[in-house]
C-alpha positions in Angstrom: 2.5 -10.6 4.5 3.5 -13.3 7.0 2.1 -13.6 10.5 4.8 -11.6 12.2 4.4 -8.6 9.7 0.6 -8.8 10.2 1.0 -8.8 13.9 3.3 -5.8 14.0 1.1 -4.0 11.4 -2.0 -4.4 13.7 0.0 -3.0 16.6 1.0 0.1 14.5 -2.6 0.3 13.2 -4.0 0.5 16.8 -1.7 3.3 17.8 -2.4 5.1 14.5 -6.2 4.7 14.9 -6.0 6.2 18.5 -4.8 9.4 16.9 -7.7 9.7 14.6 -11.2 10.9 15.6 -14.6 9.3 15.0 -15.9 5.6 15.0 -13.4 3.1 16.2 -14.2 0.7 13.2 -13.8 3.4 10.7 -10.5 4.6 12.3 -9.1 1.0 12.4 -10.2 0.4 8.8 -8.4 3.6 7.6 -5.3 3.0 9.8 -4.8 -0.6 8.5 -5.4 0.5 4.9 -2.8 3.2 5.4 -0.3 0.7 6.7 -0.9 -1.9 4.0 -0.3 0.8 1.4 3.0 1.8 3.1 4.0 -1.8 3.3 3.5 -2.3 -0.5 5.3 1.0 -1.3 8.4 -0.3 0.3 8.5 -3.5 -1.8 10.5 -3.5 -5.1 8.4 -2.6 -8.1 6.8 -5.7 -9.8 3.4 -6.2 -11.5 1.9 -7.8 -8.5 2.9 -5.0 -6.2 1.5 -2.4 -8.6 -1.7 -4.4 -8.9 -2.1 -4.5 -5.1 -1.5 -0.8 -4.8 -4.1 -0.1 -7.4 -6.6 -2.3 -5.7 -6.0 -0.4 -2.5 -6.9 2.8 -4.3 -3.4 4.3 -4.9 -3.2 6.5 -7.8 -0.7 6.0 -10.8 0.7 9.5 -9.8 1.6 8.3 -6.3 3.0 5.1 -7.5 5.2 6.9 -10.1 6.4 9.4 -7.6 7.3 6.7 -5.1 9.2 4.5 -7.5 10.6 7.5 -9.5 9.2 6.0 -12.8 7.1 7.5 -15.5 3.5 6.4 -15.9 4.4 4.9 -19.3 7.1 2.8 -17.6 4.6 1.6 -15.0 2.2 0.7 -17.9 4.9 -1.3 -19.6 5.6 -3.2 -16.3 1.9 -3.9 -16.1 1.9 -5.2 -19.8 4.5 -7.8 -19.1 4.0 -10.9 -17.0 7.5 -11.1 -15.7 10.1 -8.3 -15.3 
């Protein structure tokens, strides 16, 4: 993410966090994590993108549904360095 994308993401995170209930820090953390996952889900499928999604706690099932690929195809992408 570059600076402009991060700035717009933070603005969206604040408005999203206002709709949640509870502690402000927890709401912001959850909102920003949600927006980062959405950002990576919009990227074309690559090994780096899949690794970032897995680091953010996204399941293989959600990744496979988003990219319309089977789990074995995702594992093949993860096995290769370059696509």
